[in-house]
N, C-alpha and C positions, 0 to 999 in steps of 0.2 A: 345374150352373148354366146358365140359359137367358138368352141375350142376343138381343133383338129390335129391329128397326128399324121406325120408324113415320112415315116421311116427314119431309122437311126435315132437321132435326138431332135429332129425337126418338129417344132410345134408352132401352129398358127392360132392366133387369137383375133377374132373379129368382134369389135365392140364399139357401139356408138359411132359408126362410120369410120373407124380406124382399124387398120390391119397391122398386127404385130407379129413378126417372125422371130422365133428363138432358134439359135444355132442353125442357120440356113445352109447346111451341107446338102446341096442339090446336085451339082455337077459331079459325077463320079459316084453318086449314091445309087447303088443298084436296087434299093428297096423303096425309093421315093416315087410318088405319083406326080410330083411337081416338075415343071419345066422352068428353068431359071428365067428365061426371057419373057415368061408370062406373069411373073410375080411383081406386084406393085406395093410393097410394104411401106407404110408410113413410118414404122419404127422397127428396128432390128435390135435384138438383145443377144449378146454373145457371152457365153459363160466362161470361155477361156480360149487361148490362142492356138490350139491344135487344129490342123487342117480339116479334120472331120467335124469341126464345130464352127470355126471361122468361115469355112466353105466359100460361098459366093457373096459374102458380105460386102466386099469393096465394090464389086460390079453392080450389085443391086442398089447399094446406097447412092452411088454416083448417078445411076440412071434415073432413080426415083426421088432424089434429094431426101433420102430417108435419114431420120435421126438414129444413130447407133449408140447404144448404151453398153458399156463394158467397164472392166476394171481400169484404173487410171493409166497404167502402162500400155495396155492394149489400146485404149482410146487415144492415147497420145500417138502411138504408131499409126493408127488409122487416120488420125488428123493429118499426119505427114503424107498420107496417100490421097489427100484431098477429100476426105469424108467428114461429114458433120457429126462429130462424136462428143458424147457426154461421159466423162470419166467419173467413176465412183470407187469406193473401197469397201472391204468386208465390214459388215455391220452398219453401213451407212444407207440411208433411204432418201428418196427425193420425190416430190410431188410434181409429176408431169401433167400436161393437159388431158391425157387419157387415163391417168390413174397414178398410183404410187408404186415405185420399184425400190426394193431393198435387196442388197447382196448378202448372202449367207456364206459361211465357210464351205469349202469342198476340198477334200483331201485327194490330190491328184498332182500331175505335172502340168507344165505349160511351155509354150515356145513354138516358134515357127521355123521350119527347116528352109534353108536358102539353097540356091543353085550352087553355091560354093561350099556345100557340106558344112555349113555353120547353123547354129540354132540361136535365134533371137529370143531373149527372155522377154516375156510379155505379161508379167505380173502374176498375182496369185489367182488360181482358178476359183470359181465361185458357183454357188447355187443362186437362184433368184426367186424372190417372192414378189408377185404382181397382184396388187389389189385394185379392182375396178368393179363398178356396178355392185358394190357391197359384197363381192366374192374375192377370195384369195386363192391364187394358183401358185404352186411351188414346183419349180423345175430344178431338180437337184444338180444338174450338170453332170460331170463325171466325178464320182467320189466313191470312197470306201465308206463303210459304216463308222459313225462316230456318235458318242453318247449324247452330245449336245443337240442331236436331232430332236430329243425330247423337249429341250428348251425352245427350239424353233416352233414346235407344235404347241407348246404351252403359251408362248407369247403371241402366236399368230394362228388362230384357228384356220385350218386349211380345208378348203372345199374340194380341191383336186390336186393331186401330187403326181408328178412324172418322175419315176425312179429308174436308174440304170440297173440292169440285171445281168449284163453280159459276162461278168467275171473277167479274170486275167488283167484288165485295165481298170476295172471298177468293182463295185459290189457284185457278188453273184446272187442267185435267187434266195438262198438262205439268209444272207445278211440283209438283202433288200426287204425281205419279209419282216425281219426284226426292225428294220428302219421304219417300215410302214406302221408298225405297232407303236414305236416311239413317237412318231409324228402325229398319230391319231387322225389322219386325213379321212374325210368322208368317202373319197373315191381315189383309187390308186391305179395308174396306168404304167405298165413297163415300157422302158425305152432302152436304147443302146444295146441291141442284141441282134444276132444273125447277119449283120452287115459284112462281117469278115469271119473266117474260120475260127479264130481264137475266142470269139464271143457268141458261139452257137448255143442257143438256149431254147427251151420250150416255154413260151410266155404263159400258156394256159396252166402248166404245172405250177408256175409261180403264183398266179392269181388264186389257184386252189389252196395255197398255203395261207392266204390272208383271212382275217377274222371277219365275220358278219357279211360276207359277200361284197366286200368293198372293192375288190379288184376287177378291172375290166381291160381286156385286150382290145386294142384298136388296130385295125388294118389301115394301111396307108390311105389317107383321104377320109377316114371315118371321123364323125363329129360327135362331140358331147355338148349339149346345151346346158348352160348354167343360168 
């Protein structure tokens, strides 16, 4: 299985002939190496409805007949846009043909800004646990630190965790380092940093704070094999 990072919070998983994209913010993402018109995901997972996570989901899903997995309200909205969407809720898991997906809490906001200066509520933000090929990947989405991260790690031994470190909108490096300790993940990769001025961070400083050399900074396009 190949897991790659593509700037901001974009993560790609390639497993058993399937391609999974998480939070495909490609168009407008100055840090990504991807081109939206070249991506052919079988599955798209969206942690919440902000534009820098929903990103190119609708266009990608329509063009590739991708299955989109998201919280119930966001999945319902995407279904109205003609997307094949599977709705879930926090704490719920489901066995798909490629593996198991479970949504976890994430403490953040959600909602899509419209051209009429309105915000459409799109359900609770989430983190996501993906278990496939006997490995578990945790993408925390956008979140602050919360103590139940220990419960997540105790209940689901995590091989690879993607944690936001940008601060301002999410955890900063100090809180994210404590989150990594609570989760007990074997490997931790920082995400959601440097895309915009308010989330400017040094990812290497963050990984130096982690225990036992578990941290790894990935440049856009770099791959971890599990």
